[in-house]
Backbone of each chain as ProteinMPNN parsed JSONL, in Angstrom:
{"seq_chain_A": "DADVTQTPRNRITKTGKRIMLECSQTKGHDRMYWYRQDPGLGLQLIYYSFDVKDINKGEISDGYSVSRQAQAKFSLSLESAIPNQTALYFCATSSIQGGYNEQFFGPGTRLTVL", "coords_chain_A": {"N_chain_A": [[-5.925, -19.679, 6.421], [-3.938, -16.715, 7.348], [-1.661, -15.209, 5.035], [0.326, -13.068, 5.557], [1.085, -11.991, 8.57], [0.508, -9.867, 11.41], [1.856, -8.53, 14.527], [1.685, -6.742, 17.601], [-2.119, -6.298, 16.955], [-3.165, -4.043, 17.816], [-1.923, -1.457, 19.746], [-1.439, 0.601, 22.52], [0.8, 2.848, 23.716], [3.176, 4.827, 25.8], [4.943, 8.039, 25.444], [8.388, 8.003, 24.819], [8.76, 5.157, 25.409], [10.071, 2.137, 24.316], [9.152, 0.235, 21.505], [8.014, -2.788, 19.77], [7.177, -3.978, 16.48], [5.886, -6.819, 14.898], [6.174, -8.932, 11.952], [5.233, -11.567, 10.154], [5.548, -13.901, 7.528], [4.088, -16.447, 5.364], [4.268, -16.868, 2.691], [6.658, -17.354, 1.299], [7.995, -15.392, 0.245], [10.828, -13.187, -0.789], [11.113, -10.396, -0.39], [10.316, -7.944, 1.972], [8.399, -5.293, 3.529], [7.982, -2.305, 5.308], [5.275, -0.117, 6.08], [3.819, 3.098, 6.831], [0.595, 4.479, 7.614], [-1.113, 7.383, 7.692], [-4.154, 9.084, 8.81], [-6.441, 9.409, 6.14], [-4.319, 9.554, 4.329], [-2.035, 8.335, 1.903], [0.198, 5.607, 1.705], [3.391, 5.53, 3.329], [6.623, 4.559, 2.795], [8.808, 3.1, 5.2], [10.994, 1.227, 5.748], [12.609, -1.348, 3.912], [13.393, -4.646, 2.762], [15.329, -6.711, 1.023], [16.368, -9.258, 1.284], [17.733, -11.326, 3.828], [20.182, -10.241, 4.506], [20.001, -7.673, 3.501], [19.029, -4.554, 3.957], [17.001, -1.568, 3.703], [16.628, 2.086, 3.809], [13.618, 3.62, 3.785], [11.299, 6.384, 2.706], [10.76, 7.576, 5.202], [12.504, 6.947, 7.502], [13.707, 7.895, 9.859], [13.749, 7.689, 13.343], [12.942, 5.147, 13.34], [13.739, 1.582, 13.405], [14.788, -1.554, 12.008], [14.654, -5.23, 11.858], [15.711, -8.037, 10.127], [15.052, -11.027, 10.828], [14.788, -13.491, 9.743], [14.029, -15.021, 6.688], [11.328, -15.042, 6.586], [10.537, -13.385, 8.596], [10.242, -10.036, 9.837], [10.979, -7.233, 11.577], [9.779, -4.175, 13.123], [11.087, -1.521, 14.886], [10.481, 1.004, 17.341], [12.519, 3.187, 18.907], [12.185, 5.077, 20.936], [9.321, 6.071, 21.414], [7.231, 8.612, 20.046], [4.288, 10.974, 20.225], [3.657, 11.785, 17.428], [4.063, 9.462, 15.961], [2.014, 7.97, 16.098], [-0.113, 5.962, 14.298], [-1.267, 3.864, 11.49], [0.335, 0.918, 10.986], [1.677, -0.981, 8.3], [2.873, -4.264, 7.179], [4.326, -5.626, 4.374], [4.805, -7.928, 1.594], [6.675, -9.206, -1.173], [7.596, -10.79, -4.233], [10.435, -11.654, -6.218], [10.278, -13.071, -8.302], [8.842, -13.414, -11.484], [9.117, -10.834, -12.081], [8.067, -8.609, -11.406], [6.374, -6.3, -9.036], [4.183, -6.745, -7.254], [2.691, -6.257, -4.303], [1.742, -7.929, -1.024], [-0.378, -7.405, 1.707], [-0.159, -7.215, 5.242], [-2.502, -7.35, 7.994], [-2.317, -5.128, 9.427], [-1.116, -2.994, 12.131], [-2.463, -0.914, 14.654], [-1.125, 1.77, 16.13], [-0.866, 3.722, 19.004], [0.494, 6.411, 20.528], [0.858, 8.012, 23.545]], "CA_chain_A": [[-4.799, -18.916, 7.336], [-3.401, -15.425, 6.771], [-0.234, -15.421, 4.634], [1.059, -12.172, 6.099], [0.537, -11.66, 9.88], [1.294, -8.75, 12.329], [1.456, -8.618, 16.058], [0.22, -6.976, 17.852], [-2.884, -5.635, 16.047], [-3.395, -2.794, 18.377], [-1.039, -1.083, 20.76], [-1.124, 1.846, 23.129], [1.99, 3.145, 24.576], [3.55, 6.141, 26.179], [5.973, 8.626, 24.972], [9.531, 7.436, 25.255], [8.71, 3.821, 25.519], [10.584, 1.208, 23.103], [8.11, -0.727, 21.095], [8.558, -3.539, 18.55], [6.028, -4.603, 15.891], [6.474, -7.929, 14.289], [5.635, -9.311, 10.89], [5.629, -12.952, 9.608], [4.808, -14.554, 6.162], [4.235, -17.855, 4.985], [4.194, -16.745, 1.365], [7.85, -17.684, 0.737], [8.536, -14.101, -0.55], [12.063, -12.732, -0.478], [10.933, -9.178, 0.016], [9.454, -7.44, 2.862], [8.251, -3.798, 3.583], [7.211, -1.625, 6.427], [4.708, 1.29, 5.679], [2.918, 3.883, 7.756], [-0.414, 5.171, 6.933], [-1.752, 8.4, 8.555], [-5.564, 9.084, 8.44], [-6.613, 10.271, 4.931], [-3.064, 9.795, 3.476], [-1.321, 7.137, 1.33], [1.255, 4.899, 2.453], [4.658, 5.951, 3.214], [7.589, 3.535, 3.103], [9.644, 3.155, 6.232], [11.978, 0.388, 5.555], [12.376, -2.56, 2.998], [14.428, -5.575, 2.902], [15.172, -7.735, -0.157], [16.759, -10.592, 1.747], [18.081, -11.188, 5.142], [21.2, -9.402, 4.598], [19.807, -6.565, 2.749], [17.971, -3.617, 4.667], [17.086, -0.29, 3.087], [15.767, 3.028, 4.261], [12.619, 4.458, 2.814], [11.159, 7.821, 2.867], [10.562, 8.194, 6.553], [13.086, 6.093, 8.44], [14.055, 8.464, 11.203], [12.904, 7.327, 14.522], [12.522, 3.633, 13.32], [14.727, 0.738, 12.913], [14.304, -2.795, 11.624], [15.493, -6.354, 12.095], [15.111, -9.172, 9.325], [15.451, -12.084, 11.623], [14.823, -14.698, 9.028], [13.368, -14.669, 5.367], [9.82, -15.027, 6.837], [10.32, -12.401, 9.644], [10.655, -8.672, 9.643], [10.365, -6.433, 12.83], [9.958, -2.841, 13.159], [11.08, -0.858, 16.329], [10.573, 2.531, 17.544], [13.34, 3.131, 19.982], [11.788, 5.99, 21.833], [8.115, 6.36, 20.713], [6.652, 10.006, 20.197], [3.03, 11.096, 19.624], [3.358, 11.783, 15.966], [4.341, 8.206, 15.478], [0.639, 7.355, 16.063], [-0.424, 5.6, 12.931], [-1.584, 2.474, 11.282], [1.552, 0.389, 10.216], [1.488, -2.271, 7.665], [3.836, -4.926, 6.652], [3.972, -6.143, 2.954], [5.747, -8.844, 1.022], [6.523, -9.382, -2.742], [8.547, -11.82, -4.734], [11.151, -11.091, -7.335], [9.819, -14.099, -9.394], [7.556, -12.856, -12.102], [9.586, -9.753, -12.555], [7.195, -7.247, -10.986], [6.411, -6.012, -7.521], [2.925, -6.865, -6.566], [2.901, -6.47, -2.773], [0.745, -8.361, -0.312], [-0.25, -6.61, 2.769], [-0.708, -7.725, 6.38], [-3.822, -6.829, 8.531], [-1.968, -3.802, 10.021], [-1.004, -2.646, 13.557], [-2.789, 0.329, 14.993], [-0.252, 2.186, 17.265], [-1.183, 5.0, 19.501], [1.452, 6.917, 21.466], [0.279, 8.893, 24.337]], "C_chain_A": [[-4.114, -17.748, 6.511], [-1.966, -15.711, 6.202], [0.709, -14.314, 5.19], [0.441, -11.909, 7.539], [1.306, -10.608, 10.638], [0.901, -8.881, 13.577], [2.24, -7.435, 16.532], [-0.604, -6.217, 16.882], [-3.274, -4.223, 16.649], [-2.373, -2.559, 19.529], [-1.103, 0.321, 21.255], [0.074, 1.89, 24.011], [2.25, 4.566, 24.925], [4.779, 6.765, 25.535], [7.184, 8.25, 25.579], [9.862, 5.957, 25.395], [9.248, 3.201, 24.211], [9.34, 0.184, 22.781], [8.633, -1.559, 19.677], [7.206, -4.136, 17.834], [6.643, -5.631, 15.026], [5.455, -8.317, 13.038], [6.217, -10.761, 10.38], [4.871, -13.202, 8.348], [5.198, -15.825, 6.036], [4.185, -17.882, 3.314], [5.573, -17.181, 0.564], [8.442, -16.612, -0.166], [9.948, -13.681, -0.03], [12.014, -11.381, 0.137], [10.033, -8.677, 0.954], [9.539, -5.848, 3.197], [7.613, -3.455, 4.825], [6.673, -0.348, 5.776], [4.162, 1.791, 6.808], [1.842, 4.537, 6.904], [-1.047, 6.027, 7.992], [-3.194, 8.517, 7.998], [-5.741, 9.902, 7.156], [-5.521, 10.35, 4.083], [-2.826, 8.316, 2.872], [-0.47, 6.664, 2.249], [2.676, 5.273, 2.285], [5.65, 4.804, 3.629], [8.653, 3.834, 4.204], [11.038, 2.527, 5.989], [11.647, -0.65, 4.673], [13.537, -3.487, 3.099], [14.231, -6.588, 1.755], [15.659, -9.306, -0.005], [17.425, -10.281, 3.035], [19.256, -10.187, 5.56], [21.173, -7.96, 3.894], [18.78, -5.7, 3.311], [18.219, -2.196, 3.994], [16.261, 0.664, 3.793], [14.718, 3.382, 3.257], [12.569, 5.685, 3.093], [11.208, 8.458, 4.116], [11.1, 7.308, 7.624], [13.594, 6.65, 9.863], [13.022, 8.221, 12.288], [12.586, 5.937, 14.567], [13.833, 2.92, 13.096], [14.132, -0.703, 12.729], [15.21, -3.971, 11.867], [14.919, -7.488, 11.113], [15.796, -10.527, 10.008], [15.659, -13.502, 10.859], [14.035, -14.235, 7.628], [11.894, -14.42, 5.754], [9.479, -13.848, 7.966], [10.916, -10.931, 9.484], [9.985, -7.68, 10.696], [10.682, -5.02, 12.759], [9.886, -2.344, 14.58], [10.969, 0.538, 16.265], [11.21, 2.565, 18.91], [12.865, 4.129, 21.155], [10.524, 6.773, 21.224], [7.759, 7.908, 21.052], [5.246, 9.953, 19.585], [2.878, 11.086, 18.157], [3.804, 10.628, 15.383], [3.062, 7.316, 15.549], [0.12, 7.173, 14.69], [-0.878, 4.321, 12.697], [-0.323, 1.976, 10.519], [1.163, -1.021, 9.633], [2.78, -2.914, 7.135], [3.323, -5.499, 5.292], [5.046, -7.094, 2.626], [5.613, -8.838, -0.469], [7.673, -10.454, -2.927], [9.257, -11.306, -5.937], [10.785, -11.96, -8.572], [8.75, -13.397, -10.077], [8.12, -11.539, -12.805], [8.807, -8.362, -12.371], [7.003, -7.332, -9.516], [5.113, -5.845, -6.892], [3.066, -7.073, -5.212], [1.644, -6.955, -2.129], [0.903, -7.898, 1.049], [-0.801, -7.461, 4.0], [-1.901, -7.064, 6.965], [-3.714, -5.37, 9.033], [-1.977, -3.77, 11.482], [-1.426, -1.3, 13.8], [-1.972, 0.789, 16.2], [-0.789, 3.56, 17.625], [-0.045, 5.288, 20.581], [0.964, 8.064, 22.171], [1.229, 9.92, 24.753]], "O_chain_A": [[-3.808, -17.803, 5.32], [-1.173, -16.39, 6.853], [1.896, -14.622, 5.295], [-0.752, -11.608, 7.588], [2.525, -10.467, 10.539], [-0.228, -9.284, 13.856], [3.301, -7.118, 15.995], [-0.039, -5.532, 16.029], [-3.682, -3.34, 15.895], [-2.034, -3.525, 20.213], [-0.837, 1.225, 20.463], [0.291, 1.073, 24.905], [1.592, 5.455, 24.385], [5.636, 6.001, 25.091], [7.193, 8.133, 26.804], [11.02, 5.549, 25.484], [8.923, 3.679, 23.124], [8.725, -0.488, 23.609], [9.385, -1.134, 18.8], [6.311, -4.676, 18.484], [7.726, -5.444, 14.472], [4.244, -8.097, 13.06], [7.413, -11.016, 10.243], [3.733, -12.775, 8.149], [6.258, -16.323, 6.413], [4.06, -18.968, 2.747], [5.564, -17.331, -0.658], [9.202, -16.835, -1.108], [10.187, -13.849, 1.166], [12.751, -11.132, 1.092], [8.855, -8.983, 0.768], [10.605, -5.236, 3.136], [6.793, -4.2, 5.363], [7.372, 0.385, 5.076], [3.99, 1.054, 7.779], [2.032, 5.029, 5.792], [-1.469, 5.54, 9.041], [-3.448, 8.11, 6.864], [-5.223, 11.016, 7.09], [-5.588, 11.108, 3.116], [-3.369, 7.309, 3.327], [-0.332, 7.121, 3.384], [3.149, 5.331, 1.15], [5.497, 4.189, 4.684], [9.352, 4.837, 4.06], [12.073, 3.193, 6.022], [10.456, -0.946, 4.576], [14.613, -3.062, 3.52], [13.177, -7.194, 1.564], [15.468, -10.246, -0.776], [17.675, -9.115, 3.341], [19.314, -9.52, 6.593], [22.168, -7.248, 3.764], [17.615, -6.069, 3.17], [19.338, -1.734, 3.771], [15.254, 0.259, 4.374], [14.943, 3.427, 2.047], [13.513, 6.25, 3.646], [11.586, 9.62, 4.26], [10.38, 6.919, 8.544], [13.836, 5.918, 10.822], [11.815, 8.451, 12.223], [12.054, 5.44, 15.56], [14.847, 3.486, 12.686], [13.064, -0.992, 13.268], [16.411, -3.787, 12.064], [13.754, -7.855, 11.263], [16.912, -10.948, 9.704], [16.43, -14.398, 11.203], [13.485, -13.135, 7.569], [11.301, -13.525, 5.152], [8.329, -13.461, 8.173], [12.039, -10.767, 9.006], [8.792, -7.373, 10.712], [11.79, -4.663, 12.359], [8.961, -2.595, 15.353], [11.307, 1.202, 15.285], [10.655, 2.107, 19.908], [13.232, 3.88, 22.303], [10.623, 7.863, 20.66], [7.97, 8.378, 22.17], [4.942, 9.172, 18.683], [1.989, 10.393, 17.661], [3.978, 10.708, 14.167], [3.035, 6.154, 15.146], [-0.074, 8.151, 13.969], [-0.922, 3.568, 13.669], [0.039, 2.568, 9.502], [0.56, -1.928, 10.207], [3.683, -2.204, 6.692], [2.144, -5.795, 5.095], [6.095, -7.107, 3.27], [4.552, -8.502, -0.995], [8.448, -10.869, -2.065], [8.652, -10.518, -6.664], [10.988, -11.563, -9.719], [7.845, -12.839, -9.456], [7.702, -11.178, -13.905], [8.929, -7.33, -13.03], [7.403, -8.285, -8.848], [4.904, -4.936, -6.088], [3.597, -8.132, -4.878], [0.559, -6.536, -2.531], [1.999, -7.913, 1.61], [-1.719, -8.269, 3.857], [-2.32, -6.108, 6.314], [-4.648, -4.57, 9.086], [-2.789, -4.471, 12.086], [-0.808, -0.426, 13.192], [-2.143, 0.194, 17.264], [-1.108, 4.403, 16.787], [0.266, 4.432, 21.409], [0.649, 9.07, 21.536], [0.868, 10.83, 25.498]]}, "seq_chain_B": "ELKVEQNPLFLSMQEGKNYTIYCNYSTTSDRLYWYRQDPGKSLESLFVLLSNGAVKQEGRLMASLDTKARLSTLHITAAVHDLSATYFCAVDLQGAQKLVFGQGTRLTINP", "coords_chain_B": {"N_chain_B": [[12.355, 12.471, -8.321], [9.698, 10.374, -7.807], [6.473, 11.187, -8.126], [2.963, 10.523, -7.424], [-0.236, 11.052, -8.2], [-3.58, 11.031, -7.472], [-6.901, 11.476, -8.651], [-10.41, 11.971, -8.372], [-9.893, 12.895, -4.916], [-12.006, 12.471, -3.246], [-15.142, 10.882, -3.564], [-18.513, 10.772, -4.049], [-21.001, 8.837, -5.116], [-23.967, 7.82, -6.867], [-25.719, 4.569, -6.7], [-25.679, 2.688, -9.539], [-24.611, 4.243, -11.251], [-21.879, 5.48, -13.577], [-18.243, 5.968, -13.221], [-15.032, 7.443, -13.136], [-11.769, 6.98, -11.894], [-8.683, 8.717, -11.584], [-5.212, 8.294, -12.223], [-2.175, 9.852, -11.995], [1.178, 9.836, -12.811], [4.812, 10.832, -12.416], [7.224, 9.993, -13.375], [8.921, 7.789, -15.83], [7.616, 4.677, -16.115], [6.453, 1.407, -16.28], [4.808, -0.185, -14.884], [1.992, -0.7, -12.913], [-0.204, -0.756, -10.077], [-3.322, -1.404, -8.688], [-5.098, -0.916, -5.672], [-7.4, -1.793, -3.167], [-8.907, -0.609, -0.096], [-10.868, -1.271, 2.532], [-12.559, 0.49, 5.308], [-10.37, 0.702, 8.053], [-9.145, -1.535, 7.495], [-6.865, -3.907, 5.735], [-4.891, -3.464, 2.779], [-5.948, -4.615, -0.342], [-5.057, -6.384, -3.212], [-5.986, -5.331, -6.549], [-5.571, -4.871, -9.296], [-2.869, -5.694, -11.69], [-0.938, -4.01, -13.757], [1.034, -4.161, -16.455], [2.198, -3.145, -18.828], [2.118, -0.757, -21.513], [-1.013, 0.166, -22.594], [-2.256, -1.872, -21.353], [-5.196, -3.593, -19.996], [-7.384, -4.456, -17.691], [-10.002, -6.34, -16.17], [-12.561, -6.759, -13.704], [-15.365, -7.79, -12.796], [-17.475, -5.052, -11.995], [-15.381, -3.338, -12.269], [-12.646, -1.783, -14.09], [-9.539, -1.491, -15.186], [-6.925, 0.479, -16.719], [-3.822, 1.267, -18.451], [-1.833, 3.803, -19.682], [1.166, 4.362, -20.649], [2.715, 6.16, -21.94], [1.227, 8.61, -21.687], [1.555, 8.655, -18.933], [-0.489, 7.768, -17.128], [-3.01, 6.18, -15.481], [-6.33, 4.678, -15.329], [-9.087, 4.049, -13.342], [-12.006, 2.572, -13.75], [-15.469, 2.568, -13.057], [-18.372, 0.744, -13.348], [-21.744, 0.898, -13.432], [-22.186, 1.387, -10.56], [-22.467, -0.237, -7.296], [-23.254, -0.461, -4.041], [-21.479, -2.166, -2.44], [-18.951, -1.547, -3.617], [-17.925, 0.577, -2.285], [-15.241, 2.06, -0.813], [-11.801, 2.803, -0.185], [-9.6, 3.515, -2.827], [-6.435, 2.806, -4.017], [-3.715, 3.728, -6.107], [-0.607, 2.598, -7.234], [2.712, 2.956, -8.099], [5.551, 1.489, -9.654], [8.731, 2.075, -8.866], [10.999, 2.0, -11.062], [13.939, 0.01, -11.12], [14.538, 0.549, -8.565], [12.874, -0.918, -7.133], [10.569, -0.57, -5.568], [7.439, 0.594, -4.362], [5.518, 3.51, -4.932], [2.91, 5.191, -3.531], [-0.255, 6.669, -4.526], [-2.592, 9.194, -3.046], [-4.867, 8.068, -2.56], [-8.346, 7.517, -3.306], [-11.246, 7.994, -1.825], [-14.245, 6.436, -2.018], [-17.662, 6.712, -2.1], [-20.536, 5.139, -2.255], [-23.893, 5.65, -2.915], [-27.144, 4.445, -2.038]], "CA_chain_B": [[11.512, 11.904, -7.392], [8.549, 9.849, -8.446], [5.277, 11.513, -7.607], [1.721, 9.837, -7.867], [-1.449, 11.694, -7.71], [-5.015, 10.627, -7.895], [-8.156, 12.434, -8.508], [-10.618, 12.871, -7.235], [-9.603, 12.292, -3.636], [-13.189, 12.152, -2.622], [-15.962, 10.806, -4.753], [-19.856, 10.257, -3.604], [-21.808, 8.76, -6.319], [-25.171, 6.898, -6.594], [-25.738, 3.416, -7.34], [-26.203, 2.621, -11.058], [-23.828, 5.303, -12.162], [-20.412, 5.097, -13.948], [-17.355, 7.097, -12.962], [-13.533, 7.059, -13.338], [-10.719, 7.576, -10.928], [-7.506, 9.041, -12.352], [-3.852, 8.27, -11.466], [-1.107, 10.361, -12.924], [2.634, 9.781, -12.154], [5.633, 11.887, -12.866], [8.286, 9.591, -14.243], [8.704, 6.709, -16.608], [7.346, 3.43, -15.45], [5.308, 0.661, -17.182], [4.224, -1.091, -13.999], [1.012, 0.007, -11.962], [-0.85, -1.474, -9.466], [-4.441, -0.745, -8.007], [-5.436, -1.581, -4.344], [-8.755, -1.521, -2.461], [-8.774, -0.628, 1.402], [-12.054, -1.022, 3.299], [-12.214, 1.194, 6.494], [-9.771, -0.076, 9.16], [-8.67, -2.933, 7.122], [-5.663, -3.799, 4.947], [-4.987, -3.306, 1.348], [-6.103, -5.812, -1.271], [-4.61, -6.145, -4.544], [-7.097, -5.561, -7.451], [-5.164, -5.065, -10.806], [-1.661, -5.454, -11.925], [-0.869, -3.574, -15.133], [2.558, -4.371, -16.717], [2.67, -2.613, -20.192], [1.313, 0.254, -22.052], [-2.195, -0.365, -23.264], [-2.857, -3.11, -20.532], [-6.473, -3.432, -19.536], [-7.783, -5.517, -16.857], [-11.458, -6.033, -15.762], [-12.953, -7.628, -12.741], [-16.726, -7.394, -12.353], [-17.708, -3.692, -12.385], [-14.126, -2.524, -12.254], [-11.777, -1.953, -15.073], [-8.43, -0.514, -15.083], [-6.106, 0.553, -17.866], [-2.596, 1.965, -18.215], [-1.087, 4.528, -20.681], [2.589, 4.721, -20.077], [3.068, 7.411, -22.691], [0.533, 9.742, -20.914], [1.683, 8.411, -17.515], [-1.826, 7.677, -16.591], [-3.85, 4.978, -15.251], [-7.636, 4.962, -14.903], [-9.943, 2.874, -12.825], [-13.514, 2.838, -14.241], [-16.476, 1.811, -12.381], [-19.525, 0.662, -14.176], [-23.026, 0.704, -12.654], [-21.84, 1.222, -9.249], [-23.088, -0.778, -6.238], [-22.762, -0.087, -2.611], [-20.31, -2.969, -2.011], [-17.727, -1.043, -4.073], [-17.597, 1.755, -1.29], [-13.952, 1.686, -0.175], [-10.746, 3.716, -0.612], [-8.812, 2.943, -3.764], [-5.071, 3.413, -4.072], [-2.802, 3.248, -7.242], [0.736, 2.653, -6.81], [3.592, 2.903, -9.377], [6.79, 0.817, -9.512], [9.957, 2.886, -9.205], [11.856, 0.991, -11.633], [15.319, -0.062, -10.804], [14.667, 0.797, -6.969], [11.974, -2.113, -6.876], [9.79, -0.215, -4.515], [6.297, 1.185, -4.865], [5.073, 4.823, -4.59], [1.48, 5.171, -3.552], [-1.089, 7.777, -4.6], [-3.022, 9.664, -1.762], [-5.993, 7.262, -2.255], [-9.669, 8.019, -3.648], [-12.442, 7.557, -0.973], [-15.323, 6.258, -2.865], [-18.854, 6.363, -1.327], [-21.721, 4.747, -3.261], [-25.239, 5.779, -2.07], [-28.403, 3.795, -2.663]], "C_chain_B": [[10.149, 11.625, -8.076], [7.283, 10.466, -7.67], [3.898, 10.965, -8.257], [0.618, 10.622, -7.336], [-2.737, 11.203, -8.446], [-5.921, 11.698, -7.746], [-9.346, 11.75, -9.137], [-10.182, 12.196, -5.995], [-10.873, 11.825, -2.941], [-14.24, 11.955, -3.728], [-17.228, 10.171, -4.094], [-20.609, 10.134, -4.934], [-23.035, 7.933, -5.929], [-25.074, 5.716, -7.259], [-26.237, 3.373, -8.807], [-25.425, 3.618, -11.993], [-22.456, 4.961, -12.488], [-19.453, 6.372, -13.541], [-15.912, 6.441, -13.112], [-12.623, 7.784, -12.474], [-9.366, 7.656, -11.723], [-6.21, 8.796, -11.539], [-2.763, 8.523, -12.473], [0.252, 10.164, -12.234], [3.606, 10.446, -13.035], [6.896, 11.253, -13.64], [8.15, 8.287, -14.86], [8.555, 5.486, -15.651], [6.061, 2.732, -16.2], [4.766, -0.33, -16.19], [3.242, -0.307, -13.01], [0.295, -0.936, -11.428], [-2.13, -0.863, -8.722], [-4.8, -1.645, -6.77], [-6.78, -1.067, -3.909], [-8.456, -1.512, -0.945], [-10.179, -0.377, 1.866], [-11.59, -0.37, 4.749], [-11.627, 0.399, 7.49], [-9.208, -1.319, 8.621], [-7.401, -2.703, 6.233], [-5.826, -3.52, 3.477], [-5.097, -4.699, 0.54], [-5.818, -5.592, -2.643], [-5.85, -6.376, -5.624], [-6.594, -5.774, -8.811], [-3.642, -4.86, -10.68], [-1.569, -4.986, -13.279], [0.658, -3.407, -15.461], [3.038, -3.734, -18.075], [1.757, -1.655, -20.622], [0.216, -0.414, -22.868], [-2.815, -1.56, -22.563], [-4.263, -2.641, -19.979], [-6.794, -4.602, -18.827], [-9.217, -5.265, -16.321], [-11.645, -7.19, -14.783], [-14.379, -7.183, -12.257], [-16.973, -6.0, -12.896], [-16.566, -2.809, -12.46], [-13.282, -2.847, -13.43], [-10.629, -0.903, -15.066], [-7.427, -0.714, -16.374], [-4.853, 1.466, -17.612], [-2.134, 2.53, -19.596], [0.173, 5.079, -20.316], [3.027, 6.019, -20.717], [2.458, 8.635, -22.11], [0.863, 9.805, -19.338], [0.447, 8.423, -16.693], [-2.462, 6.476, -16.631], [-5.254, 5.448, -14.832], [-8.318, 3.579, -14.253], [-11.372, 3.26, -12.945], [-14.489, 1.988, -13.615], [-17.832, 1.95, -13.173], [-20.781, 0.25, -13.261], [-22.756, 0.492, -11.285], [-22.717, 0.584, -8.303], [-22.486, -0.483, -4.922], [-21.567, -0.737, -2.204], [-18.914, -2.401, -2.58], [-17.304, 0.242, -3.25], [-16.239, 1.242, -0.508], [-12.989, 2.98, -0.438], [-9.863, 3.007, -1.737], [-7.401, 3.659, -4.05], [-4.384, 2.873, -5.519], [-1.362, 3.349, -6.646], [1.868, 2.322, -8.001], [4.855, 2.299, -8.757], [7.82, 1.637, -9.902], [10.961, 1.954, -9.675], [13.4, 1.144, -11.284], [15.576, 0.047, -9.259], [13.734, -0.35, -6.427], [11.249, -1.741, -5.679], [8.612, 0.566, -5.211], [6.013, 2.6, -4.275], [3.655, 4.98, -4.691], [0.732, 6.503, -3.769], [-1.884, 8.026, -3.102], [-4.366, 8.801, -1.517], [-7.374, 8.224, -2.716], [-10.692, 7.356, -2.739], [-13.65, 7.499, -1.769], [-16.519, 5.865, -1.992], [-19.944, 6.156, -2.304], [-23.023, 4.709, -2.44], [-26.341, 4.956, -2.721], [-29.109, 4.811, -3.339]], "O_chain_B": [[9.566, 12.454, -8.775], [7.174, 10.137, -6.489], [3.747, 10.968, -9.479], [0.528, 10.848, -6.13], [-2.892, 11.029, -9.655], [-5.82, 12.63, -6.948], [-9.311, 11.102, -10.183], [-10.095, 10.968, -5.996], [-10.835, 10.892, -2.138], [-14.272, 12.711, -4.7], [-17.073, 9.063, -3.581], [-20.817, 11.073, -5.702], [-23.127, 7.418, -4.814], [-24.441, 5.661, -8.314], [-27.201, 4.058, -9.149], [-25.591, 3.748, -13.206], [-21.845, 4.191, -11.747], [-19.841, 7.541, -13.544], [-15.677, 5.235, -13.189], [-12.667, 9.005, -12.322], [-9.008, 6.721, -12.44], [-6.147, 9.062, -10.339], [-2.443, 7.822, -13.433], [0.315, 10.374, -11.022], [3.361, 10.64, -14.225], [7.524, 11.937, -14.449], [7.231, 7.591, -14.43], [9.219, 5.321, -14.628], [5.023, 3.271, -16.584], [4.25, -1.344, -16.661], [3.674, 0.647, -12.362], [0.057, -1.955, -12.077], [-1.952, 0.208, -8.141], [-4.802, -2.875, -6.82], [-7.199, 0.023, -4.296], [-7.743, -2.424, -0.525], [-10.678, 0.716, 1.6], [-10.503, -0.625, 5.267], [-12.251, -0.593, 7.869], [-8.792, -2.149, 9.43], [-6.941, -1.583, 6.008], [-6.962, -3.354, 3.032], [-4.414, -5.692, 0.79], [-6.325, -4.635, -3.228], [-6.568, -7.376, -5.594], [-7.042, -6.693, -9.497], [-3.135, -4.103, -9.852], [-2.22, -5.662, -14.075], [1.395, -2.645, -14.835], [4.227, -3.818, -18.384], [0.619, -1.668, -20.152], [0.416, -1.339, -23.655], [-3.749, -2.185, -23.065], [-4.454, -1.494, -19.576], [-6.512, -5.706, -19.292], [-9.592, -4.124, -16.054], [-11.11, -8.293, -14.895], [-14.512, -6.302, -11.408], [-16.737, -5.739, -14.076], [-16.726, -1.612, -12.695], [-13.159, -4.016, -13.795], [-10.797, 0.311, -14.957], [-7.193, -1.794, -16.915], [-4.841, 2.296, -16.703], [-2.061, 1.776, -20.566], [0.266, 6.158, -19.731], [3.644, 6.868, -20.073], [3.137, 9.659, -22.041], [0.542, 10.745, -18.611], [0.392, 9.062, -15.642], [-2.503, 5.771, -17.639], [-5.405, 6.433, -14.109], [-8.116, 2.41, -14.585], [-11.856, 4.185, -12.291], [-14.357, 0.765, -13.634], [-18.3, 3.021, -13.561], [-20.714, -0.676, -12.454], [-23.085, -0.589, -10.795], [-23.901, 0.869, -8.484], [-21.279, -0.281, -4.79], [-20.66, -0.094, -1.676], [-17.855, -2.754, -2.061], [-16.324, 0.885, -3.628], [-16.186, 0.26, 0.231], [-13.445, 4.043, -0.859], [-9.432, 1.885, -1.474], [-7.284, 4.865, -4.269], [-4.551, 1.725, -5.93], [-1.058, 4.092, -5.713], [1.7, 1.351, -8.739], [5.197, 2.519, -7.595], [7.941, 1.968, -11.081], [11.656, 1.247, -8.945], [13.972, 2.23, -11.19], [16.641, -0.302, -8.75], [13.879, -0.683, -5.251], [11.264, -2.536, -4.739], [8.7, 1.076, -6.328], [6.309, 2.786, -3.095], [3.122, 4.925, -5.8], [1.159, 7.469, -3.135], [-1.809, 7.215, -2.179], [-4.907, 8.818, -0.412], [-7.425, 9.436, -2.508], [-10.959, 6.17, -2.931], [-14.086, 8.563, -2.209], [-16.473, 4.879, -1.255], [-20.204, 7.031, -3.13], [-23.227, 3.938, -1.503], [-26.366, 4.843, -3.947], [-30.159, 4.547, -3.926]]}, "name": "protein", "num_of_chains": 2, "seq": "DADVTQTPRNRITKTGKRIMLECSQTKGHDRMYWYRQDPGLGLQLIYYSFDVKDINKGEISDGYSVSRQAQAKFSLSLESAIPNQTALYFCATSSIQGGYNEQFFGPGTRLTVLELKVEQNPLFLSMQEGKNYTIYCNYSTTSDRLYWYRQDPGKSLESLFVLLSNGAVKQEGRLMASLDTKARLSTLHITAAVHDLSATYFCAVDLQGAQKLVFGQGTRLTINP"}
């Protein structure tokens, strides 16, 4: 069973639509992250959360919002999707235990905005 | 601002050869991670390097960290086709508890 799951895995939507991407984890980790990957590029951090009451903006948060509904769930929303938000989106988790930040990634959501 | 640069960005090599991927970063950190990504897939953790001089090896891959030079290397020994993938390094931005990723190195190993 996957430790970090994302739904949907693929989504095609139209400009202006609201869309939500969901992430769930069974690893018991306290920290969760949302990244965006564009073709041929590295990962850019959108938002991150260290616990249910702690939400932080990453490098490219404009146009996105998040919700940490529970320790195991972290959702990413695009309030009004635009074509340049077409990308591969990854959720990741990590644990403060051990004192380092090795992150474990979900399978990704491929989003296309027409 | 922490910047992480990998080189080369693209690498095509023959099976059986050795090569090294370099990861340079711009500010102090003693925690660096290497990930592998197959096309269209997620990122898989390969190595966690947590101190100056750290060396980790798994099969034909060996990673090292020199915090004074702000440099990590991923060395491939006697490459095989199955190692074809994109490899990312990521540096822990200390205090902020978040990772900054390099651009990735797309490695293609030809028979």
